[in-house]
N, C-alpha and C positions, 0 to 999 in steps of 0.2 A: 824248162820251167823249174826245176827243182832247189835252185836258191831264190826263189823270189818266195816271200813271205805273203801275198794275197793274188790275185787275180779277179780283178769284178766282173761280176755277173755269174760266178760261178753257183753254182745250186740253184740259181732266178728261175725257176722251172715254170712253166705255165699253170701246172696245177697251183703251185706256190701264189701265183700272181692272180689267180683267179679267187684262192681262198683269203689273199690282203685285201682284194677288190670289194669283197663282202663284208669286210671289218668297218668298225666305226674310224680306225685311223683313215682309210682311204673315204668312206662318204662323209664323217662329219669334221674330219682334220683336214685332210689335203685338197679335196672336193670344194669345201667352202671356205677356204684358206688359201689360194692359191697365189694370191698376193702377197704373202708372207712365209711360206712354206716349201721348200726344197727336197726333193725325195734323192737321196744318193745311194746310188748301186754300191754295194760290197761285195767282197768274196764271204756267200752263205749268208747275208743279211742285208736290210736298208738300213739306212736311217732319215730319218725326217730330222732337217733343221730347219731352226728358226734364229734371226739375227746370225746366220751361217754357226750356230753353236747345234750342235747333236744333241735334241730333246728326246729323242725317241732310237734305239735300236731293237729292228723287229729280225729276229732269225727265220729262218726258211722252216725250221719244226714248229715254231710257235707265231704264226701270223696274227693270232689277235692279243698278242703279248708284249708292252713294248720295257725294255730294260732303259734306266736313264739313272743319269749321278742322282745321288741322294739330295743333294743341294736345290734339286728343284721340286723336293716334297719335304721340304725343312726335315731332311734325314732321317724320315720317317718308314722309307722303301725305297727298294731301287727297281720293284717291278711293279706294274700296271696293266689291267685287264683294259682292251677298248674303250669298255663303255668307264673306268673309273679314270682313265686318262682324262676323256672328254669333258666330264666333272670337273677335272682339275686343270684345262687346259689353259685359261687365262691367268690361273696361277703360277703356271710353270713357264708363260711367258714374261710374266711380271719380274719373275725372277732373274732370265733371260736380260731383259732390258735394264734392270738395274746392275749389270756387269757394264754396261756401255761404252761397250767396245764398237767406238767407231770405225776403223777399219773393216770390221767382220761386217758391221750393219752395211756400209757402203758398198762391201763384197755382194752381200743379199743382195739389194736395189739394184745394181747392175744386172744380174743374173739375172733377178724376174725379170726386169722394164724391159729387158732385151728380148725373152724367151717370150714375152706379152705383147710384143711388135712385131705382126706378118712381113712386114718390110722390112724389116732388119734381113742384114745377109748372112748374117753368121746365128747359132743354134748353140747355146750353151749346155753342156752337158754333164760338167759336173764341177764341185766345189771340194776344197780340203782336199787334193790327192796327194798324197803320200807312199811313195812306197821306200822300204829296205830291202837290196838285193843280197843282204849279208844276215838276212832272220830276222824273227820279228822283235828281238830286242837290242837291235842297233840302232842307230840312227838314221833315218831318212837319208835315201841317196837322192831320191825325185821328189820335189816338193811343189807343187802346182796351186797358188787359190783359185783359179778358174782354167778348166780346159774348153775350150769351144771349136766349132767345125761348121765352116762354111757350107750352107744351106744348099749349093749348088755344085756339079763336079769339074775339074778334079777337085777334089775334096782339099782346102786350104785346113791345116790344123792349129787353131793360137794356142799356145802356152803364155797364162798369163800370171804374173805376180804384181798385187797392190798394195797401194799404200795411202794412207790419208792422211794430210800433213805431213809434218816430219818429224814427229816424236818417233818411228820406227826406221828410219834411214841411215843411222849408225849403230854401232853394237853388234853383237853376235849375230841378229836375225836380222842384219840390216842389208842395204844394198849390195855392197862387197860381196858378203855371203852368197846372196843372188844371182849374181852377177858369175861369180864362180862356179855356183852349182848348175847354172843353165849352162852355160860354156862346157862343164864336163857332160850332160847330156847331148849336147851338139859336139863334141869330139870324139865320144864312144860311140855315137851312130844309135842312140837309148828309142831313138824316133821305132826303128825296127819292131822294137818288144809294144812299144805303146800302141800302134795301130789296131794290134787285134786287141787289146783291150779297150780301145775305144770303140770299136763295132760292136765287141761283148756290151759295154756299156749302153749304147743305143739301143740295141736290139733289146736288152731287159728293161730300158726307159719305156719304151711301147708296149711290151707285155705287162706292164706293170701298171698300164693306165696315164702314165703321161704324154699328153698333145706332141709327138713329133712330128717335124715336118714332115710331109710326104716324099718329097725328095730322098729322105734319110731312110727310109723303111726299110730297102733293102741294098746298103753299103755294103762294098767289100773294101779287103786293104788295096786292090790294083786299082783304086778308083783314087787313092788318096794323092796327092803333090808328091814329090820325095824328098820334100824337108820340110819341119816345121818351122811357125812363126813364133819368135818371140818378143814378147810384150812387156814393157813397165809402166802400169798407167798409176798415177798419181793424182788422187781427189784431194781437197780443198788445198790449191796451189796459192797459199795465201800467207802473207809474211804475218807474223804476230807483232806487237808493239816493240820497233827495234830490233827485228831479228830478219834471218833472212827468208824468201820463198823455200821450200819445198825442193825447187827446182837449182836454186840457188844452192843449198844444204848438199844437196845429191854430186851437183857438181864437184864439190870440194873433196866429196869422199871418193871419188873417181878419177878426177882429171888434173893435170898438174897446172895447165895453161889458164886456169881462171875462167872457162867459157863458160858460158849460160849466168851471165854476170854477176860469177861467185865471187863472195866477200872474203873466202878464206877457205886454205887448204888445209884438208885434214892431215894430223900426224902418222894416220894409219896410211895414208897415200905414200907420204915421204919414207916412210921406214918398210913398209909393205909392196908397195908400188903402184901403178896408175894401172886403169883401165885395162890398158895395153899388156900390160904384164900380168894381169889377173885371164887375160885371151890369148895370151902367148903372141900376139897381132898376127891373130887370124883373122884376116878380111872377109871369111866366108862367113863368120859368125855375125849376123846383122839386128841385132837387136834393137826394136824400136822404144823411144820412151816418148808416154802422149803425158800431158798438164792436163788439168780441168780445172777453173777456179771455184767449181760449183759445191755446194756444200751440203749437207744432209739436213733436213730429212727430205729435200728434193733437187734431189740430183739431174734428173731429167735426160739422161740418156739413154733411150731408147735403141740404139743401134751399137752395140758396144766398142766396137774397130771400126767406127765411119769417123775419120778424122776430121768432119766438118764440127763433131761434136767436144772437140778439146783447141782450149786456146794455144797450147804450145805444141809442137811435134818437132821431135829429134831422130831424124829418120835411120840416121846411120852416123856411127861414131867418129868414124875418120870424115865425116863434114862436120866441121865447128858449128 
């Protein structure tokens, strides 16, 4: 672990969890706003997320105090007691809403709506998961928008990248980068390391007062499947006037053969290679691409990986 900058669940002790559950962060914010707040387990602290923005960092040593970006308090302070936080909660939400980050809003809705549905086959355990294997000041090697685990053994792990519309499909943080990063995770067999962290996250969520499905309360890594599953989910798969759908645009950034009714092949494919180049023609790497035409605010996907919730499914890139 020495080359890793964090391990989620470190220092999230029973004593801290009990102290946190007695604060207004838990009783007034999380408990009364489960439809919009996500608890993220981190290394020595927890995050509260709204719109998948981190709106509170609560350290193990100070369970009744939150650190947050000064943007949320009009630059007046970066530290609030739980009572102060409750009084400013609506203002903090309003500040986040002004950012109007559709992709993050969709990310939150998928996570919360799935976990609110007892019939879902999956439980989402984390958002905004990042890790650098080369120290805290280097770029992330792992980045997952959502991590989910199946509710029954053998436990399947889903690593999810989310897009909303077509705006974030190209560019440095676009689909090509995510395919490359997912493939590196697969090729280097990093799943072995991630499994331990997933167990730590689930156990910490249970201790902190999140409703964890009963079947997951005693999970261990020897009950996991041998390989993770990789998903690229696109919400708002609609074409704006005179443009391509996100599905068509994504194809243009990945493939040379204009599959998925693609209208235009990106220059990056011509110069940097297609999907098969990015993944070294590795047929054991089998990401699934899911597309939904649903839009905010009512995405209405209550089982995040139930394929019936999606209009288009491309389950294996070697099949057009």
